[in-house]
C-alpha positions in Angstrom: -6.8 -3.9 -9.3 -6.3 -0.2 -10.2 -7.4 1.4 -13.5 -5.1 3.2 -15.8 -6.0 6.3 -17.7 -8.4 5.4 -20.5 -8.1 8.1 -23.2 -11.7 7.4 -24.3 -13.2 7.8 -20.8 -15.3 10.8 -19.9 -15.9 10.1 -16.3 -14.1 9.7 -13.0 -12.5 6.4 -12.5 -11.9 4.7 -9.2 -10.3 1.5 -8.1 -12.6 -1.6 -7.9 -12.0 -2.0 -4.2 -12.8 1.7 -3.7 -14.3 1.5 -0.1 -12.3 4.6 0.9 -12.0 6.1 -2.6 -13.6 9.5 -2.9 -14.1 9.1 -6.6 -17.0 6.7 -6.1 -19.1 9.3 -4.4 -18.7 12.2 -6.9 -22.0 13.5 -8.1 -22.8 15.2 -11.5 -22.7 18.5 -9.5 -19.2 17.6 -8.1 -17.9 16.8 -11.6 -19.4 20.1 -12.9 -17.7 22.0 -10.1 -14.4 20.4 -10.8 -14.6 21.0 -14.5 -15.3 24.7 -14.0 -12.7 25.1 -11.3 -9.9 23.3 -13.3 -10.7 25.2 -16.6 -10.3 28.5 -14.7 -6.9 27.4 -13.3 -5.4 26.8 -16.8 -2.7 24.4 -15.6 -0.6 23.1 -18.4 -0.5 19.3 -18.9 2.7 17.4 -18.1 3.5 14.4 -20.4 4.8 11.2 -18.9 5.3 7.7 -20.2 4.5 6.3 -16.9 0.9 4.9 -16.5 -1.0 7.0 -13.9 -3.4 4.8 -11.9 -5.9 5.3 -9.2 -4.4 4.4 -5.9 -0.8 5.1 -6.9 1.4 7.7 -5.1 2.6 10.5 -7.4 6.2 11.7 -7.0 6.9 14.4 -4.4 8.1 16.7 -7.2 4.6 16.7 -8.8 3.1 20.3 -9.0 -0.5 20.5 -7.6 -3.3 23.1 -7.3 -5.5 23.0 -4.3 -9.2 22.5 -5.1 -11.0 25.4 -3.4 -14.5 26.6 -3.0 -16.4 23.4 -2.4 -16.4 21.6 0.9 -16.6 18.2 -0.8 -13.0 18.6 -2.0 -11.4 20.0 1.2 -7.8 18.6 1.3 -7.9 17.4 -2.3 -5.6 18.8 -5.0 -5.3 18.2 -8.7 -2.7 18.0 -11.4 -2.8 17.8 -15.1 -1.0 14.7 -16.6 -1.2 13.4 -20.2 -4.2 15.7 -20.8 -6.1 14.2 -17.9 -7.1 15.8 -14.6 -5.7 13.7 -11.8 -7.3 14.3 -8.4 -5.2 13.4 -5.4 -5.9 13.3 -1.6 -3.8 15.2 0.9 -1.0 12.5 0.7 -0.6 12.7 -3.0 -2.5 9.4 -3.6 -4.5 9.4 -6.9 -8.2 9.1 -6.1 -9.7 9.9 -9.5 -8.7 10.5 -13.1 -10.8 12.5 -15.4 -10.4 13.5 -19.0 -12.1 16.8 -19.5 -13.1 18.0 -23.0 -12.3 21.7 -23.2 
């Protein structure tokens, strides 16, 4: 089963099956890179009543930023939903959700 955004979480979540889920292989260095990169982008958060879960497909209208400067995240993008950073693969499938404390 997929996990929903946990407002108390301070880590990347992945689905329990996760065999192909990139979130499971994020290192502390990967997370630190993402935190620095995302803070520099200053993307405003979009609020939704829909529960965002790892594994779900986000709507085509979702605004993304490419994650650049680290080969680990080639092809990945992120968006900012309900004050959480949502990492997606090239198809728009959610692979990780992270609450960053600014």
